[in-house]
SEMAR-572529 format. One record per residue (C-alpha): residue in one letter; y, x, z. Coordinates in steps of 0.2 Angstrom, whole numbers, plus 5000, padded with zeros to 4 digits. Layout:
AYXZ;...
This chain:
M500050005000;E501750064995;I503150035007;S505050055003;N506649965008;S508449915003;A509849865013;T509149695015;H507249685012;L505649775016;R504549795001;L502549805002;D501649834987;S499749814986;R498649854972;A496649834971;F495549954963;A494449884949;P493249804950;W493949724966;Q495249594967;I496349514980;R495949334985;A496949335001;V498149455010;H498749455028;I500249565032;Y501149615048;A502849705050;G503849715065;L504749805078;D503249755091;P501449835090;V500249755078;P499449595086;T497749625093;S496349515100;G495249555114;G494649745114;G496149815105;N495549745088;M496849715076;A497049525073;P497449475054;G497349285058;Q498949315068;F499849415055;P501449305050;Y501349345032;Q499849265023;T499449235005;E497949164996;Y497649184978;N496449074965;P496049154954;P496149324963;V497449454957;D497549644956;R499249654965;H500249574978;V502049614983;E502849554999;M504749555001;I505249525018;A507049505024;L507649635036;S508649495045;D506949405048;L506349555057;G507849585067;A507849765060;G509049885052;C509450055047;G508350185058;D507350065066;T505450105066;L504349955061;Y502349935063;V501649885047;A499749825043;A498949745028;H497249645028;Y496349595012;E494949475007;M494349564992;V493149494979;Q492249544962;V492049414949;D491049404933;D491649354916;D491349164920;G492549174936;N491049174948;V491149274963;V489849404964;A490349514978;E491449494994;E492249615006;T493749635019;G494749785018;W496449865025;A497849965018;H497550135023;G498850205037;K499050355047;E498550255063;S496850185066;S496250035076;T495850075095;G494549935095;S492749925089;Q493249855073;W493849975059;G495649965052;W497250055049;W499050025052;E500650125049;Y502350175056;Y503750145044;D505550215047;L506850095038;C507850205026;C509750225031;L510650185014;G512050305011;S513850265005;G513350264987;C511650164989;A512550045000;G513950024987;S515550124985;G516849984988;L515849874975;T515049714981;L513749624970;G513149454972;T512349324961;T512049134959;P510149074960;L509149154946;I508049014939;A506949024924;G507748944909;Q509448924917;S511049014917;A511549124931;T513249214936;L513349384942;T514849434951;L515549614956;S517049634966;G518049784971;A518449854953;D520149894946;P520849774935;G520249794917;E518849894921;A517149874912;V515749834923;A513949854919;F512649754927;Y510849824928;Y509149754933;N507249784936;A505849664936;S504949734951;G506249724965;K505949904970;V507549994977;V507550174983;C509150254987;D509750374973;G507950364966;G508350274950;P508750344933;S510150464930;L511250384916;A512350494905;N513550354903;L513850364921;G514150544922;G512350574928;M512450464943;R510850384949;L510550204950;D509550134966;L508450034954;I506750094951;G506250074932;P506050014920;V507849974922;R508649864910;T510549814906;A510949634908;G512649654901;T514449704903;A516049614909;V517849654912;A518649644929;D520049524931;A521749554939;A520849524956;G519549664952;V518249544951;A517049534935;N515849404931;L514349404919;V513449244914;V511649264909;T510249154903;V508649184912;P507149174900;A506149024902;T504649134901;A505149234915;I503749264928;P504349214946;G504449354959;W505749474964;V506949574954;A508349694959;L510149704953;Q511549824953;G513249844945;A514150014940;I515750074933;A515850224923;R517250344929;G516450514922;A515850614938;G516750494948;S515650344943;I515350214956;K513950084959;S513749934970;N512449884983;P510749854976;L510249674978;N508549594980;V508549424972;S507049304970;L506749234953;L506249054954;P505248954942;
């Protein structure tokens, strides 16, 4: 399981190894230790984030608002993920079943096997948290229009809006763009351009986009940037749920 965070969300990315697939996932993330039952065994039935799949899937991404966890910059979280795994034949029949845990640095102290992990929330620097630019958006709904809004620009400046289809954010971990003087975005690729807009007299740029009707529901990440050569600046990265 890959763990990362933006300024607002914790992102947990789980992938199954073929021929196994994920039928159900139970996730715990919090400031308190992982829930256990008698004897110190971890208790996935008490984990608050639970998802079932029918048919099973190869991948599960959980996005948890840091505000829901009461957590922020520099806090240490306890994280654990338990899975119900299956193998299916060409007709979709289950031919094997097993349970599993995301591997972590810490192991269960009880009689039953399992792992959990410490995760220190990244403190986003001034660039990653935004250099005086603030990005927001109306809801993203498949087949409908949405408005991306960036404030804090100079009047008349051109603002470029970027997005990815994974929701993954790593501070200064994105592509280095020549048109931005080599500045790195915080969106992990593939990163695409949604469009550009010119800031009005109040320094606000609005871009109206149409979300494709075929867009797959899930999480995306957005970011705005202004080209100023070596002094280019970017907004806060924004995690947004794309709705059907």
